[in-house]
N, C-alpha and C positions, 0 to 999 in steps of 0.2 A: 652189221655193226654201225654203219653210217645212219641207217634208219633208226636204230635204237638210240644213238647219240642225239639225233635230231628230236626224237620224241622226248628224251629226258630234258633237253634244252627248252622245249616247249612247255613242259610241265614247270620247270624252274621259272621261266618267264611269267607263267600264269600265277605262280605263287608271289612273285615280285609285284605283279600288277595288283593282286588282291591286297597285299600289304600296303601298296600306295593308296589304294582306294580306302582302306581302313584308316590310314593316317589322315587322308583328306577329310573323311567323315569326322574323325576325332577333332581335327583342327576347326572344322565348321561348328561343331558342338561347343567347343571352348569359346569361339568367337561369339556364338549366339548367347551363351551364358553371360559373357562379359558385356555385350550390348544390353541385354535385359537388365543386368545389375546396374548399368549406367542410368537407366530410366527409373528403376525401382528404388534405388538407394540415394540419399542425399549426397551430392558431390561437392567437394570443396574447391570452388573455382574463383569466386569474386575476390578473395584475399590476394590472389596471385595475378589475375589477368588485368588488362588495361582498359577493358570495356567500361564505359561510364554507366553506372546504375543509379536510378533515382528511387528513393524511398519516400513515401508519404506517411508521416508519423503523427498520430493523434495524441494530444495531451492537454493539460490545463495549466493555467497560470504562467505560461511561457514568458509573458511580458512583465511578470511581477517578480519571480524568483530568479536568482542568478545561477543556481547549480544546473538546471536543465539546459540553459543556454551554453554554459561552459562545457557541459557534457557533450553536446552536439558539435560545438566548435572544435573540441579536441578530437572527437571521433573523425570528423571530416578531414582534419589535418593528417591523421594517421592513415586514413583510407581515402585518398583524394579521388579515387574512382567511384566513390559512393556519395552521391549528393542527397541531402535530406531536406524535404519540404515539410515544414511544421504546420500542422493544423491545430491551432490552440483555441480553447474555449474557456469561458468563465467557469471557475470551480463550482459555483452554485448551480450551473445549468449543464455541467459536463455530461452527466448521465443521459439526460434527454437529448442533448445535442448529438451525442454519439449515436444514439438510437436512430435519430433522424438521418444522419449520414449513412448509416448502414441500410436503413429502409429505402433510401433514394439510390442506393448502389454506388455511392461515391467510392473512389478507389482509396483504400487504406491498406498499408502494408504492415505497420507496427502500431499497436495500441497500448498506451499506458492505461492500466486498469485501476479504477478508483475503488480499491478494496475488494474483498472476496465476494460480497453480494453481487457486484457488477460482473465479476468473473463467472459466477454461476449463471447469470443471464446470458452471457456471451457463449458459454459452453452449451446451454440449452438451445441457442440459435445456431449451433454448429459453425461458429465463426472462427474459433481458435484452431490453429494447425498443431497436431501432435508433435512433440519435440524429442521423443525418446531416441529415435534413430540418430538425430543430430548430436544429442548429448552423448550417446554411446560412441559415435564415430570420433568425436573430438575429446573423449575422455574427460567430460566435465565432472568435477568433484561436487556432488550435491550436498555433501556433509558440511560444507562451509556455510550453508544457509540454515536459518532457524527451523524451517519446515517446508518441504516441497511436496509431501504427500497430500497436503491440503489443496495443492494446485492440480491435482489429478482429476480426470473425468470420473465422476462417481460410477458411471456405467461401464466404462472400458478400462479404467485404471491408467490411461495414457497421461503423460505429463503435458499439460496444456500451456504452461508459461514458466518464466523464471522470476524469482523474487528480486525486486529492485531496492525497495526501502522497507524498514520495519519501524513501527512507532508505538508509543504508549502514551497515556495521559498522565500529566504531572501538574503540580501546583507551582506557578511562578510567583515571585513576590518582589516588590519594589523596596530595596534596602533603605533608600533615602526616606521614604514615607514612614517606614517602621522607626527609623531613628528620630524623625521629627515628632512622631506621636508618643515616643517613649515606650512603645510596645516591644515585647521580646520577639525576636525572629522565630517563626514556627519551625518545628522539627518533624522528622519522619515519625509517623505513628499518631499524628494529630487526628482526633475524631471529628466527624462532621458537626457534632454539637459544639465542640471546641472551636471549630472553624467559624460557625455562625456567631458565637459569642465574641470571638476575636474581631470579626468583620464589623460587628456592632460597635465595639469599643473603638476600633480604628476610625470608623466613620464619625463618631461623636467628637473625638479628639481632633481629627484632621479638619473637620468643618468649623471648628472653633477658630482655627487659624486661617482658613481659606474656604470659600464656598465651592461647591461642585467637586468635592473630592470624596472618595468612597473607600470603604474597607475591602470591597470585593466587587467583581463584575462577572458576567457570563455572556456567552454568545448563544442566542436562542436557536440551537441546532439540536433537536430532540434525539437523534441517533447518537450524538456525542454525549449529551447530558445523561440519557438513560444508561449509557455504558459506564461513564465514570462515577455515577451515583450508585452503581451496583457493586456488590462485593465480588461477583463473578459474572461472566458473560451470561446474558439472559437466554433461557431456553424457551422459545416461543410456544412450543407444543405442550409444555407441562408446568412451567414455573408459575407460582401464584402471583397474579398482578398486584395483589395487596402488598407484595414486597417493594413495589415502586412508590407506594403511598408516602412513606417517610421522606424520601428524597424530594418528591413534589411539594410536600407540606413545608419542608425546610426552606426551600427557595421562596415560597409564597410568604412564609412568616418573616424571612429576612427582608423582603420587599415591604411588607406592611409595617415593620418596625423601623424602616429607614436604613437598615444596614447595608443594602445595596441599592443601586439606581433602579428606576422603573424598568421592569422587564419589557413592557411594550415599547418604551423608548429605545431600548437596546435593539429591538426587532427592526426599528426603522433606520438604524445607523448604517452608513455605507462603508465605514472604515473597518468594520468587521474585526478580525483578529487584532488589528493594530490599535484598538481601543486602549489596550494596556500601555502602549508606547506613548500615549498622551501624558503619562505621569500623574494621572488623576486617580488611579486605582492601585490599592496596596496588594491585592491578591487576584490571581487570574488562573483558571484551570483550562489547559489546552494541551494539544498533542506535542510530542517531543520535536516535531518539525518546526515549531515556533521558535526554537533556539536559533535557527538560521536567521529569522527576521531580527531578533534581538542582537545577536552577535554582529551581523553585517551592518545594521544601522548604528550600533555603537562604534564600529570601526570607521564608519563614514562621518561620524559626528552628529548624526541625526537623533541619537538617543542621549539624553542628558542626565540619566540616573543609573545607579548600580542595581543589578538584579541578581536574584538567586533562584534556586529551584529545589523542591523536595518532592517526595511521593505524594500522590493525591490522598486526601483524608480517608479514613477507614470508619466503618460503623462499629467495629469492636476492636479493642486493643488486643484481644486474644486471638482474633481471626483476621489476619492481614488480607489485603485485596489479592485476588488472582488477576494477573496481568498477562493476557494472551497478546502475542505480537500482532499488531495491525499491519498486515503485509500489503504492499503495493507491488503487484506483479506486472510484467510486460508479456504480451502475446503477439504472435504473428498471425495475420489474417490468413485463413485457409485458402483463399483465392488469390493470394499475392502472386504477381508475375516475377517477383524478385526474392525467392525464398532464401537463397544463399546470402544475399546482401542483408536481408532482414535478420537472419541468424547471426551474421557477423556483428550487426548492431546490438542484438541482445547479449551476445557474449561480452562485448565491450562494456555496455551500460550496466549489466548485472554482474559483471566479473570484477576482478581486482582493480583494473584501471578505473572503472566507474566508482568503485568503493573508495578509492583514494581521493577522487574528486569530492564525493559526498562528505567524507570525513573532514576534508579541508574546509568545507562549507558548513560544517556543524549540522549535518543531516546524518541520521543513523542508517548506514547501508545494511541491506539484508546480508550481503556477502561479508563475512567476518572471520578471517583467518587470524592467526596470532599477531601478524604485523598490523593489521587493521585495528584490532582491539587495543593493541599497545598504543597506537597513534590516537585513538579515541580517548583513551585514558589520559594521555599526555595533554591533549587539547583541553579537556575538561578540568583536570587538576590545576593547570596553569591559570584558570579562571576561578579557582576555588569551588568547583562543582564536584560533588560526589559521583564519580563515573558509575558506581555500582547501581545507582538509581536506574540507569539506562541499559546496562550490560548484563545485570544479574536478575534472577527471579522472574524471567519471562516464561510463561507456560506456552504449550503448543496452541495454535489457533484452533478454533472450533471448526468442524467439517463444513464444507460448502453448504449453504442453505438450499433447501428444495425450493422449487418455484412456488409451492403453496406457502412455505414459510416466508418467502420474500413478499408475497402479496399480503400476508397477515401482518408482517412487520411494518410495512408502509402504512397500513391502517392504524396500527398501534401508535406509530410516531405522530400521526396527525391528532389522535386523541390525547396524547401526552402534551402536545403543543397547546391544545385547547385549554387544558388545565392550567398550564403556566401563564397563558394569556388571560385567565380569569373567565373564560367562556363556559367552563364547567367546574364544579367543585371537585375536590379530590375524590370523595366517595362516588360522585357521578361518573367521573372519568374512569375509575377502576371498574365500576360496574359495566360501563360501555365496553371496556377492553375485554372483560370476561365474556360478555355477550357476543362480541365480535368473533372471539375465538370459538365459541360454541357454534355460531353460525357457520364458521369455516369448517369445523369438524363435521357438522351435519351435512354440509354440501359435499363432503367427501373425499 
């Protein structure tokens, strides 16, 4: 009996030992999975810890505009453990400066992207960090943005950035000059032909009272002019370049007739967008971001005239313009050593807190929930501006251009500039554009 009892106790002890071994193995597996997940999934740390993190952020115009400075100042106040080093470049040379920094291996953690063509280049260079895991982890509502599909990698479908701003082109006008000239304030639906006639009339009347005043002006930026002179976004692969001829000829005719100032002279100006603020021009076509300059300079007393804004002119009263949103996204550099701090920065700048700052600064945020849209309407209506011009009628952005389309577009912009500068005639320019595309297709 004792022998049987001892044998049974031995077997029971063996079973307990086996159970303990199984439990240890199970716990080790759980621990291994947890550790693996810690390294594979983005972890939310920098918002809660006290470690000081430093971000290098690339953008443009930091010394000129107020909203980016205010954005970063407020961010660092809210997250004192995250310091921001700004790398700012001139807007005219931002694309090339950014490429040089990336080529030289300069550390950049967050990049403000200058429109979708630049995003396409950065994705092609494998610079951007995919954000889907971060957005899913923190339950980011992408529906508050105008379009995020256009920010996805065409090959993988991964979300490569968050929208910061959205813009469109509009026509600004100087109310005081219209009143002095006796001309009627323009309205939405004005055609390009009516615009040209009005500019001519304004110039003639204004110059009788004072020299060097004009009915309209433009900035010689081909990628802007080509866009706002077109009814819809141009398809580089198939649209007829002859469709650009009427817009080119209109500006040249306006210059020849004296309706606008010399285009070559405008090319040499250093004050760029702020030409309109001199008070010498009655009409000016520019992006919605220009409202920030006008509003802030009026608030500070630097602007001494009243202004208004309407939709850009149309080619046909029956066919209104298509206005795709010009999206300015932010990305995180794939090789950043501070991914969580960078993601915290993106969530702030591209989220509701950032949108509130942009709205207060008269910049259209990409983030637009009901509260933000209501505040935008209130701001604009208080200044007599039709908010629907900016908030309604925007179509989705075109897909990211391919690298071949980017190369072609840069060549077309240069040919477009040559025509405006009088180096080629309109027929010569159009023919060269068609030949350039044919060469592009033949090359393959």
